[in-house]
N, C-alpha and C positions, 0 to 999 in steps of 0.2 A: 314807337319804332322798335320792332323786335325781329332779330335774325331767325330765318327758318331753314336755310340751307346755304351751301357754298359750292364752289367748283372743286370737285374731287378728281378731275380728269388726269392730274399728275400723280395721284397716289399710286404707289407700287405695291404696297403690302396690306395685309388685313390688320386693322387696328385692334389687336387682341387685348392690349393693356387698357385702351379706352373702353372697350366693351366690359372688361373685368371691373374697372373702376365704377362704371355705371351700375353694374349688377351689385357690387359691394355696397354702394351708397343706398340703393333701393332696399337691399336686405337689412342693412343696419338701421334704416329708418323704420322698417316694419318691426324690428326688435325694440327699437326706441318707443314705438307706439304701445307695444304690449307691456313694456317696462314702466311706462309712465314717468312721473316726476322724479322718482327715486333713481331711475336709470339716467335721466338727464343730469341730476345732481352729481352722480358718481362719475360720469364719463365726459361731460362737457368741460371745456376749458373756462375756469372761473379765475379772473386775474388776481383777486385778493387772496384766493386759496393758494395760487402758485407763488405769490409773494411770501406767504407764510411758510410754505413747505414745497420748495421747488423740486426736490427729489421725489416726494410722494405724489405730486401732481404732474410729473413729467409725462406720463403716458397719455394724459388728456390732450397734450399738444397734438398727438396723432389721432386719437379717437374722435375728438371734436370735429375733425375734418370730414368725417363720414356721417355726421348727424345733421339734422335739419329741423327748422322750426315749424314747418307745415308742408303739406303736399305741394302747394304753390311754390314754396322755396325750393323743394327738391326738384320738381319738374323743370322750373326755370333754369336751375344750375345744370341739370343733366342735358337739356337741349343745347346749351352753350358748349358743354363738354363734347357732345355728339357731333356738333357742327365743326368745331375748331380743333378738337383734340386729335382726330385721326390724321390730319395733315401734319401736325407737329410731331406726332409719334412716327409717322412715315419718314420724316426727315431726320429725327434723332436716333431712331432705333428703339426697340421695345424696352429694353432694360434702362437705357439712358432716359427715356421719356418718363418711366416710373420714378426714377430718382429725381428728375427735374420736377415732376408734379409734387412729390412729397416735400422737397426743399422749398418750393414756392409756397406751399401751404404753411410750412413752419415759419417762413419769413413773414407771411401775412399775419399769422397769429401774434408774433412778437412785435410787429408794427403796431397792431391794435393795443397790445399790452403796454407798449412804451408810452402811450398817451392816456392810459387808464389803468395803472397798476393796482389801484385800490378798489376797482369796480367789483361788485358782487353779481353782476349780470352774466349769466352763462353765455359764452361765445360758441356757436355751432355753425357748421356749414362748410361746403366745399368751395365757396365763392372765392376765397383767397388763392387757393391752388389753381382754380380755373382762371382767375385774373392773370396768374403767371403764364398760363397757356396762351391767353390773349396777347400778352406782351411778346411772346415768341412768334405768334402768328403774324402780328402786324409788322415785325421786322423781316420775316422770311417770305411772307405772301402779301405785300402791301397792295398789289394791284389785282389780287384775286377778287372775283365777283361774288358778293354776298347778297343773297336774296333776302329782302327785308319786308316785313309786313308793315305797311304804312296805311293806317285806316283800314280800308277793305281791299287794298291793292297790294300786290307783290312787286317790289321795285328792286332792281339790281343796282348795287352800289359797290365801289371799290372798298376793300377791307379797311384801308387806312382812314376812310371817311367814317365808316360805321364804328370801328373801334376807337377812333380818335374822339368821336362824340361821346362814346361811352366813358372814356377816362376823364374827359373834361367834366362830365356830370359827377363822377366820383370825387374829383378834386374839389368842385364847388360844394358838394354835399359834405365831404369829409372835413373841410374847414369849419363848417357850421356845427359839427358834432364834437369837435375837440373841446375838452373841458366840460362836456355834458354827457359823459359816458353812461351814467346810470339811468338814462331814459329808455334804454333798450333799443330795439329796432335794428336797422341795417348797420353793420360794422364797415363803414366806408373806408376808414383808415386801413383796415385789413385788405380791402380791394386794392387800394393804392400801393400798399407795401408789396402785395403779391405781384402786381403788374410791374413795378420797378424791379423786383427780384427776377421776374421772368425776362425782362429786357436784358438785364445784366448777364444772367446765366446763359442766355441764348448764344452769346459769343463763344462761351466755353463748350457747350453741348453741341453746337453746330460744328465747331472745329473737330470735336471728338468723332462725330459721325462721318465727317468728310475724310478723316484719316483711318476710318474703319474701326475705331475704338468702341 
């Protein structure tokens, strides 16, 4: 079950920040491909390195959010950001959305770090930040219709069903990875952390947008 589009009929503005974030992720991945392992080692967030030198590794909390492990990883994340980011940006405003996105990504990184501070596995990807966007979306647009690819058919479902199933999967998978961080793979705890941060911050950022801040 994979989302392919949603209802944009209520969107009032052009999602310039969402477009810019997608472009930056793609550009960063191309640079990553050309830079190879040394680039990943330098700019990915590696928990054990952060534990040893928090100040020196601080920048990787941000740079890792724009790196990806494969084309499939990148494309999957960007599709989710394309579908759900524009509506959230429209509701929050451009600058607030950018701040929200970065904070959600930071929260996701430290959620994963909290369960694996000694891991040497590089953490990369926009998944945590995008999970925060999904948290905001499910609160603000629970009844919006999301078109989902199920087998060979496109089925319209309410957002709360699609994203509710998504977070349940992350919770189940995340519990199974705690204590086994060095196997690599998907950082489910980062997804959960980003989603929870997104839920919590939505009340702040929605309030700011409603007051014109």
